[in-house]
KOLTOR-577954 format. One record per residue (C-alpha): residue in one letter; x, y, z. Coordinates in steps of 0.02 Angstrom, whole numbers, plus 32768, in hexadecimal, padded with zeros to 4 digits. Layout:
A/X/Y/Z
...
end
This chain:
M/8000/8000/8000
C/8092/8076/802D
V/8036/810A/807B
V/8077/8187/80FC
V/8006/8195/8194
P/7FC5/8248/8194
G/8017/82B4/821B
S/8095/8230/8248
F/812F/828A/8200
T/8186/82E9/828B
A/8224/8355/8297
I/826B/8389/8340
V/82F2/8410/8338
S/8379/840C/83BE
E/83C7/84A4/8410
C/8464/84F2/83C7
D/8501/84A4/840F
P/8567/8537/8457
L/860B/84DF/8437
T/85EC/84B7/8381
G/855F/8528/8348
L/8506/848E/8301
Y/845E/843B/831F
S/8403/839B/82ED
I/8354/8362/82BA
T/8304/82C2/82FC
G/8258/827C/82D5
E/81F6/81EC/828B
I/817D/81C2/8202
K/80F6/813B/81FB
I/80CB/80DC/815D
I/8048/8059/8135
D/808B/7FBE/80DF
P/8136/800A/80B0
P/81A2/7FBA/802A
G/8226/7F48/806D
Q/81C0/7EEB/80F1
L/8205/7E43/8122
N/817B/7DE0/80CB
S/8196/7E3E/8029
G/8246/7DFF/8015
T/8287/7EAD/7FE2
T/82F4/7F2E/8037
G/829C/7FD2/8017
Y/82E2/8070/8067
V/82B7/8124/8098
V/8322/81C0/8080
F/8314/8253/80FA
G/8365/82F7/80C9
T/8368/83B4/80D3
T/83D4/843A/8083
C/8387/84CE/80DC
S/8410/84F2/8159
G/84A7/84A8/8103
G/8527/842F/8147
G/84EE/8396/81A5
S/84EA/82DD/8182
S/8451/82F1/8112
P/8415/828B/80BA
E/83FB/81FD/8135
V/83CB/8155/80EB
V/8367/80D2/814B
T/8360/8029/80F5
G/82E9/7F95/810A
P/82AF/7F14/811F
F/822A/7F5A/8193
P/81BC/7EF8/820F
D/8124/7E97/81CD
I/80A4/7F07/8220
A/801C/7F73/81D6
V/8068/801A/820B
V/8125/802B/8217
T/8175/80BA/8279
I/821F/80F0/8232
P/828B/8166/829D
Y/8315/81D7/8254
T/839B/8253/828B
I/83F5/82D9/8224
N/848E/8321/827D
N/850C/83B0/8269
L/8497/8434/8221
I/84CF/84E9/822E
S/846B/8553/82A9
N/8437/85E9/8242
G/8384/860D/8279
V/8339/85F2/81CB
N/827A/85D8/81CE
G/8213/856A/815A
C/8292/84E1/8140
I/8258/8439/80FB
V/8283/8384/8127
T/8254/8308/80A0
A/8239/824B/80AC
T/823A/81E5/800D
F/8212/812A/8008
Y/825E/80B8/7F86
D/8222/8007/7F67
N/82CC/7FB9/7F40
T/8382/7FDC/7F66
D/83AB/7FB7/7EB2
I/83B0/806C/7E77
N/839B/8040/7DC1
N/82FE/7FD9/7DE4
S/82B2/8037/7E76
F/8223/80B4/7E75
V/81DA/812F/7EF3
C/8143/80E6/7F46
T/811E/8182/7FAF
S/816B/821D/7FFC
A/8146/82A0/8080
E/818B/8343/80C4
I/8181/83AB/8162
E/81AE/8460/8187
F/821E/8498/8217
N/8282/852F/8253
A/833F/8523/8265
A/838C/853D/8311
E/83C1/85EF/833C
P/847D/8614/8338
C/84D4/8600/83DE
L/858D/85F1/83B8
I/85FA/864E/8434
D/869A/86B0/840D
F/873D/8663/8446
R/87BF/86E7/8470
Y/8876/86C9/8449
Y/8918/872B/842E
E/896E/8757/838A
F/8A29/8779/838E
T/8A60/87DF/82F4
N/8B1C/87DC/82D3
C/8B59/8891/82C7
C/8BD4/8866/823D
T/8B84/87DF/81D2
Q/8ACD/8805/81FA
E/8AB3/874A/8216
V/8A1C/872A/8288
L/8A1C/86A2/830D
S/897F/8673/836E
F/8976/8639/8424
S/88ED/8607/849C
P/88E7/866D/853E
G/88ED/85C6/8598
K/8870/8539/859C
T/8886/8511/8655
S/88C4/85B6/86A0
F/88A3/865C/8646
V/893E/86C6/861A
S/8919/8780/860B
I/8988/87ED/859C
V/8965/88A5/857A
P/8969/88C4/84BD
G/8A08/891C/8485
T/8AB9/88FF/8447
Y/8B30/888F/84A8
L/8BDE/884A/8498
Y/8BCE/878E/84AC
T/8C5C/8753/851D
G/8C1E/86A3/8542
A/8C5D/8601/84F5
P/8C31/85DE/843F
Y/8B7E/859C/843E
Q/8AFF/8574/83B6
G/8B50/85EB/8339
L/8B7A/8674/83B8
E/8C2F/86AC/83A7
T/8C96/86E4/843B
G/8CCD/879A/842E
T/8C44/87C9/83B2
C/8BBE/884E/83C8
Y/8B07/8823/83AF
T/8A69/888A/83AF
I/89E9/882A/8418
S/892F/8844/83F4
N/888A/87F3/8423
A/882B/878C/83A2
T/878E/8720/83A2
T/8752/8685/8348
Q/86B1/8621/8343
N/870C/8587/8307
P/8721/8512/839C
T/8795/849F/833C
F/880B/852D/8312
Y/8806/856B/83C4
G/881F/84BF/840B
N/88BE/84A6/83A6
L/8910/8548/83DD
P/89AB/8538/844C
D/89A2/858E/84F5
V/89F3/8639/84FD
P/8A94/8644/8564
P/8A74/8685/8614
N/8A73/8742/862C
S/8B13/875C/868D
S/8BAD/87CC/8684
A/8C0F/8733/864D
N/8BA7/872A/85AE
Y/8B72/87DC/8582
T/8BBE/888B/8586
A/8B46/8917/8559
A/8B74/898D/84C9
L/8B24/8A2D/848A
G/8B15/89E2/83DD
C/8B74/8982/8358
N/8BE3/8A1B/833B
D/8C14/8A28/83F3
T/8CCE/8A08/83DA
T/8CEF/8A10/8495
V/8C96/8968/84A5
C/8C80/891E/83F7
P/8D15/88EB/838C
G/8D20/8927/82D9
C/8CCF/88C2/824F
E/8D34/8875/81C4
V/8CB9/88A6/813E
P/8CED/886F/808E
C/8D25/88FC/801C
Y/8D00/88F7/7F62
R/8D5C/8956/7EDA
L/8D00/8987/7E3B
Y/8D59/89A4/7D95
S/8D03/8A08/7D0C
C/8CF8/89BB/7C5F
D/8D1B/8A5E/7C04
G/8D83/8ABB/7C84
S/8D03/8B47/7C96
I/8D0C/8B2E/7D53
P/8DAC/8AFE/7DB0
P/8DA8/8A5C/7E14
F/8D53/8A70/7EBD
N/8D2B/8A0A/7F59
T/8C86/89D9/7FAB
Y/8C4B/897A/8045
T/8BA7/8950/7FEF
D/8B93/8893/7FEE
L/8BC4/8861/7F3D
S/8BF9/87B0/7F6C
A/8B81/8769/7EEB
Y/8BD6/87C9/7E5F
I/8C91/87AD/7E7D
G/8CE9/8795/7DD6
E/8C4F/87D1/7D76
F/8C11/8870/7D23
I/8B83/88D6/7D6C
E/8B33/897E/7D4B
V/8B31/89E7/7DEA
S/8B03/8A92/7E2B
L/8B15/8AF4/7EC9
I/8A7B/8AE4/7F38
G/89EA/8B3C/7EE2
E/8A5A/8B7F/7E56
P/8A64/8B5D/7D9A
S/8ACC/8ACC/7D57
L/8B89/8ADA/7D61
G/8B9F/8A58/7CD8
C/8BE3/89A7/7CCF
F/8C68/896D/7D4B
Y/8CD0/88D2/7D71
V/8CC4/8899/7E27
Q/8D60/8863/7E86
L/8D6F/882E/7F3B
S/8DF1/88A7/7F7D
T/8E8B/8864/7FD6
A/8EC3/890F/8012
T/8ED7/892D/80CC
T/8E5C/89BF/80C6
C/8DC0/89E7/8064
A/8DED/8A9D/8042
D/8D63/8B18/8011
A/8CE0/8A8E/8006
V/8C34/8AC1/7FC6
E/8B8D/8A68/7FCA
V/8B49/8A2C/7F23
E/8AB1/89CF/7EE4
V/8AAE/894E/7E58
I/8A43/8980/7DC3
S/8A61/88EE/7D4F
Q/8ACF/8859/7D29
N/8AAE/886B/7C6E
C/8B50/88C3/7C42
N/8BFA/888B/7C08
C/8CA2/88DC/7BE3
E/8CEC/88BE/7B37
C/8D9D/887B/7B27
T/8DF6/8914/7AE5
C/8EA7/8933/7AA7
Y/8EFF/89BD/7B09
T/8FA8/8A09/7AE2
I/9000/8A5F/7B72
V/9092/8AD3/7B50
G/90FB/8B11/7BE2
T/9141/8ACD/7C83
A/90F5/8AAA/7D2E
K/9108/8A31/7DBD
T/9073/89C2/7D93
V/8FE0/89B1/7D1D
F/8F45/894D/7D52
Y/8ECE/8902/7CD3
L/8E4D/8876/7CBE
D/8EA2/87ED/7C5A
C/8E2C/87AC/7BD3
E/8E72/86FB/7BDC
T/8E6D/86DE/7C98
G/8DDF/8754/7CC7
N/8E47/8795/7D59
I/8E8E/883F/7D87
V/8F4A/8833/7D68
S/8FDB/88AD/7D77
T/907B/88CA/7D18
P/9109/8949/7D22
L/90FF/89D6/7CA2
N/91B6/89E7/7C76
L/91B6/89D4/7BB9
P/91A3/8A5A/7B33
Q/90F7/8A13/7B13
L/9088/8989/7B57
Q/8FF8/8938/7AF9
I/8F76/88D8/7B5B
C/8ECC/8888/7B41
S/8E5D/88BD/7BD3
Q/8DA4/88BC/7BFE
V/8DB5/8958/7C6A
Y/8E0E/89FC/7C4E
P/8EC2/89EA/7C89
V/8EEE/8A36/7D32
I/8F99/8A88/7D46
Q/8FF1/8A8E/7DEE
G/9094/8AE5/7E1A
A/90A2/8B5C/7D85
L/90F2/8C09/7D86
L/906E/8C8F/7D9F
N/90B8/8CFE/7D17
N/90D3/8C71/7C9B
P/9049/8BEE/7CA9
P/9043/8B5E/7C2B
I/8FCF/8B71/7B96
I/8F4A/8AEB/7B7C
T/8EF3/8ACF/7AD6
G/8E76/8A4B/7AA1
S/8E80/8A00/79F4
G/8DE1/8997/79EC
P/8DB2/88E6/7A1D
C/8E39/8863/7A35
V/8E35/87C7/79C9
N/8E27/8719/7A14
D/8E9A/8699/79C5
L/8E2C/85FE/79BB
T/8EC6/858E/79B0
T/8F22/85CB/7A4A
G/8E91/861C/7AA6
E/8EFA/86B9/7ABD
W/8EB8/876A/7AA7
E/8F20/87D9/7A37
C/8F1B/888E/7A02
P/8EE4/88A3/794D
P/8F6C/88D5/78D0
E/8F7D/8992/78BE
C/8FA7/89F8/7827
F/900E/8A98/7828
I/902C/8B1A/77A3
L/90D0/8B7A/77A3
E/90CB/8C21/7747
D/9161/8C8C/7716
C/9161/8D2E/777A
S/919B/8D89/76DC
G/911A/8D34/766E
V/919E/8CFD/75F1
L/919F/8C40/7602
D/9105/8BD0/75F1
P/90B4/8B90/7691
I/90F2/8AEC/76D9
Y/907C/8A68/7722
A/90B7/89F5/77AD
T/906D/897C/782D
K/90FE/8978/78A6
P/90B9/897D/795A
S/9150/89E2/7996
L/910B/8A77/7934
N/9078/8A82/79AC
P/90CD/8AF0/7A31
Y/90FF/8B70/79AE
A/904D/8B76/796A
I/9004/8B87/7A19
L/907F/8C0F/7A4E
G/9077/8C68/79A7
Q/9134/8C5D/7990
I/919A/8C6F/78F1
V/9214/8BE6/78C1
V/92AD/8BCE/7854
L/92B5/8B26/77FA
D/9349/8ABC/77CB
G/9369/8AD7/7712
Y/931E/8B88/7713
P/93A6/8BEC/776D
N/9367/8C9C/7745
T/92AA/8C7D/774A
C/9236/8C97/77DD
W/9197/8C30/77E6
E/90F4/8C4F/7843
V/90A6/8BAE/7886
T/8FE8/8B99/7893
D/8F6C/8B0A/789E
N/8F1B/8AD4/77FC
A/8E85/8A65/77D9
E/8ED3/8A02/774A
C/8F82/89D8/7715
D/8FB1/89DD/765C
C/9053/8982/7635
A/9095/898A/76E7
I/9152/8981/76FC
D/91C6/8966/778F
V/9217/8A02/77D7
V/9299/8A23/785D
V/9291/8AC0/78C7
I/933C/8B06/78F4
Q/9309/8BAC/7943
S/926D/8C08/797E
Y/9240/8CBF/7999
E/91B2/8D25/79E3
D/917F/8D78/793F
C/91B0/8D90/7889
P/9214/8E34/789F
T/927D/8DE7/792A
C/929E/8D4E/78C0
Q/92C7/8DB0/7821
N/9340/8E22/787D
A/938C/8D9C/78EA
P/944A/8D96/78EF
K/94A1/8D08/7895
Y/9548/8CBB/78B8
K/95E1/8C72/7864
L/9648/8BEC/78BB
T/96FB/8BD0/787E
N/975E/8B37/78B1
C/97FE/8B69/790D
D/9866/8AE0/78BB
N/9821/8AF0/780B
K/97EC/8B9F/77D8
T/9794/8B5C/773D
L/971C/8AF7/77AB
I/968A/8B6F/77C9
V/95DB/8B55/7810
Y/954A/8BD3/780B
T/94BB/8BDC/7887
S/9429/8C44/78C5
S/9430/8BF3/7971
D/9442/8C79/79F7
L/94FE/8C85/7A15
S/94FC/8D3C/7A4A
A/9552/8D10/7AEF
Y/95E6/8CC0/7A92
V/9610/8D42/7A0B
G/96CD/8D5C/7A05
K/96E9/8CBE/7A6B
V/9711/8C08/7A46
I/9699/8B7A/7A6D
R/9694/8ABE/7A6A
R/95F5/8A72/7A21
L/9596/89DB/7A63
D/9576/8998/79B5
C/961F/89B2/7965
P/96D4/89AB/79A4
G/9752/8A38/7998
C/975E/8AED/79CD
W/96F4/8B6F/7972
Y/9707/8C2C/796D
V/965F/8C89/7970
E/963A/8D2B/7911
E/9599/8D83/78DF
I/956F/8DA0/7827
E/94D9/8DE5/77C7
D/94A6/8D54/7757
I/94CA/8C9B/7756
P/94C5/8C21/76C3
S/9490/8B8F/7733
D/9452/8B74/77E3
V/9491/8AEE/785B
P/944B/8ADF/790C
I/94D6/8AF8/798B
T/94DC/8ABC/7A3F
V/956B/8B05/7AA7
D/95CD/8A93/7B1C
I/965A/8B01/7B61
E/969A/8BB1/7B3A
Y/974F/8BEF/7B39
I/97A7/8C96/7B24
D/9804/8C65/7A86
C/983B/8BD2/7A1B
T/98DA/8BB9/7A80
E/987D/8BA3/7B24
C/9802/8B2F/7ACE
A/988C/8AC3/7A82
R/98F0/8AB9/7B23
E/98F3/8A0E/7B74
Y/98AD/8A09/7C24
Y/98C9/898A/7CAE
L/9858/8955/7D3B
L/98B4/8935/7DDE
T/9865/88BC/7E58
D/9896/88B6/7F10
T/98BA/87FD/7F2C
T/98D3/8815/7FE7
R/9828/8864/7FF8
I/9868/88DC/807C
end
């Protein structure tokens, strides 16, 4: 027959449990000739459920077989429902004739309305210890057997290391509450409030009590050099070795920067910044640096690290993802930095290289045709705007400039350089005559003004050479002076080095 007895479906709501904030429903339902009675040979079942208040063990399933009586009473219980005071909730009971889901059907169902239990959960008070340096928060119970009272404020913890508390570290202690009994129950007890454990401070910045914080310092390098490198205490730990767009707090963007964890002993002139975006990147660019300085810092394209190198060559070419930073240069003669476009990645070696450059050399007098060359050593002259004299062109001064394309480039050798065309064109020239063979003569535009009327020895050629100034020269040989003498006789004289063998 499978009929619910009218008025037999009950639902009794328990009180809210103050420790858990949960409640339960208990009740029963009566049915005439339910499916699954012993004499039917089946195992029918009934499902009790509600979704009104969330949580709980709903649905609850009661399976047969049921007693062979005309009216069967079936009790049920639904636990762990959240006490939220909702009215008009529903419990449903659905009877199935067979536990075989695929072959079962609903013989009858019923529902009953109820009101959820009112909330009753209490607040559990506990302490939060906030580390003055790291801002890490630790939570402690005020004591589950004996209550420990601590006035909120900043304290230097002087007790033994305990549950994350570090000896000699300042913490700001504050009150907090929770309605989660499990969380509260798992909290460790706070250390006793005694002078052995706590020393009061006026705040985290009270240096008479609290030690200084070793806060990480970050150094930011600009991609384009528009802003010199600067330091910040802002937590950029998530961006070390990456590029980010930043700004000062509440200000417009400063551009794209590379983030480095500073290893300096101080974080000089640190400013606070905010991250705008991670969607920026610095291009691997070829930079030529002309001049001398103690050190140049740059972001190596191959390693992705900030590296340093001495700047002691006439020129230095590097591939860097940030604008080079010069340190230890003369204030009145700083190195000159120029960028010449993106570097080229050699797919075979994986190395980044500066692209080949082209230079055009033009006769200051406009007589000879321009010369095209790709020799990297011409770069400093082009950058500084200097005039050069070339081997094979003894009486011609050439202006060196960058050029987009090279037509029939040739190799050239610079033997002398000048500030401008007039200085080059009016530069003194010299004749060197060999002291032992007057017919052996060398001409040069190398600056020998300090040796006119004297005799020199050359690094590149033996013998003694008398120096005199002349107006024009038929050829031009670079000269490097080794030693100077008053005359040919003094130069030719044999000298002896005496060594004290007694070492007195």
